[in-house]
C-alpha positions as CSV (number, residue, x, y, z in Angstrom):
1,X,-2.8,18.1,35.5
2,X,-5.6,16.7,33.4
3,X,-7.0,13.3,33.9
4,X,-6.6,11.1,30.8
5,X,-8.9,8.2,30.1
6,X,-9.2,6.0,27.1
7,X,-11.9,7.0,24.6
8,X,-13.4,3.5,25.0
9,X,-14.6,4.6,28.4
10,X,-17.0,7.0,26.7
11,X,-18.1,4.1,24.4
12,X,-18.9,2.1,27.5
13,X,-20.8,5.0,29.0
14,X,-22.9,5.5,25.9
15,X,-23.5,1.7,25.7
16,X,-24.9,1.8,29.3
17,X,-27.1,4.8,28.6
18,X,-27.9,4.2,24.9
19,X,-30.1,6.8,23.2
20,X,-30.7,8.7,26.5
21,X,-28.5,11.7,26.0
22,X,-28.1,14.6,23.6
23,X,-24.5,15.7,22.8
24,X,-24.7,18.4,25.6
25,X,-26.0,15.8,28.1
26,X,-23.1,13.4,27.2
27,X,-20.5,16.1,27.9
28,X,-22.2,16.8,31.2
29,X,-22.3,13.0,32.1
30,X,-18.6,12.7,31.2
31,X,-17.8,15.6,33.5
32,X,-19.9,14.1,36.3
33,X,-18.3,10.7,35.8
34,X,-14.6,11.6,35.5
35,X,-14.4,15.3,36.3
36,X,-14.6,18.5,34.3
37,X,-10.9,18.4,33.4
38,X,-10.8,14.9,31.9
39,X,-9.2,14.3,28.5
40,X,-9.5,11.3,26.3
41,X,-6.9,9.5,24.2
42,X,-7.3,6.8,21.6
43,X,-5.1,3.9,20.6
44,X,-3.4,6.0,17.9
45,X,-3.7,9.6,18.9
46,X,-3.2,12.5,21.3
47,X,-5.5,13.4,24.2
48,X,-8.4,15.7,23.6
49,X,-11.0,17.4,25.9
50,X,-14.3,15.9,26.8
51,X,-16.1,18.3,24.5
52,X,-14.4,16.6,21.5
53,X,-15.2,13.0,22.5
54,X,-18.5,12.7,20.6
55,X,-17.0,14.2,17.4
56,X,-14.1,11.7,17.6
57,X,-16.6,8.8,18.0
58,X,-18.8,9.9,15.2
59,X,-15.8,10.5,12.9
60,X,-14.5,7.0,13.7
61,X,-17.9,5.4,13.2
62,X,-18.3,4.4,16.8
63,X,-21.4,6.5,17.5
64,X,-24.3,8.2,15.7
65,X,-27.0,10.6,16.4
66,X,-30.6,9.4,16.1
67,X,-33.3,11.3,14.3
68,X,-34.3,12.6,17.8
69,X,-30.8,14.0,18.4
70,X,-29.9,11.3,20.9
71,X,-26.5,9.5,21.0
72,X,-26.3,5.8,20.1
73,X,-23.5,3.4,19.3
74,X,-22.9,2.9,15.6
75,X,-24.7,-0.3,14.4
76,X,-21.5,-1.8,13.0
77,X,-19.2,-0.4,15.7
78,X,-16.2,-2.5,16.7
79,X,-13.7,-1.8,19.5
80,X,-10.1,-2.4,18.8
81,X,-8.3,-5.4,20.3
82,X,-7.7,-5.3,24.0
83,X,-10.7,-3.1,24.8
84,X,-13.6,-5.3,24.0
85,X,-15.1,-5.9,27.4
86,X,-17.7,-3.7,28.8
87,X,-16.4,-2.2,32.0
88,X,-19.5,-0.5,33.4
């Protein structure tokens, strides 16, 4: 059975390591942190594999790629109610 975490956990991981990882390195860090079979869910959607986490965050304006190809939080990113506190 897959482990399911909330996508905000990935936001907190990015926040802690802002602009250090490429997309491939983020997927590796996610696997190292929660296991290779982890899936993520959002407040309004179904669970998806770790490989889709960054696309989800970019599509929802939670993360961006810098000119150097590193992942950063979107400058105007807001976390939905109930998930605001950094849990690092």
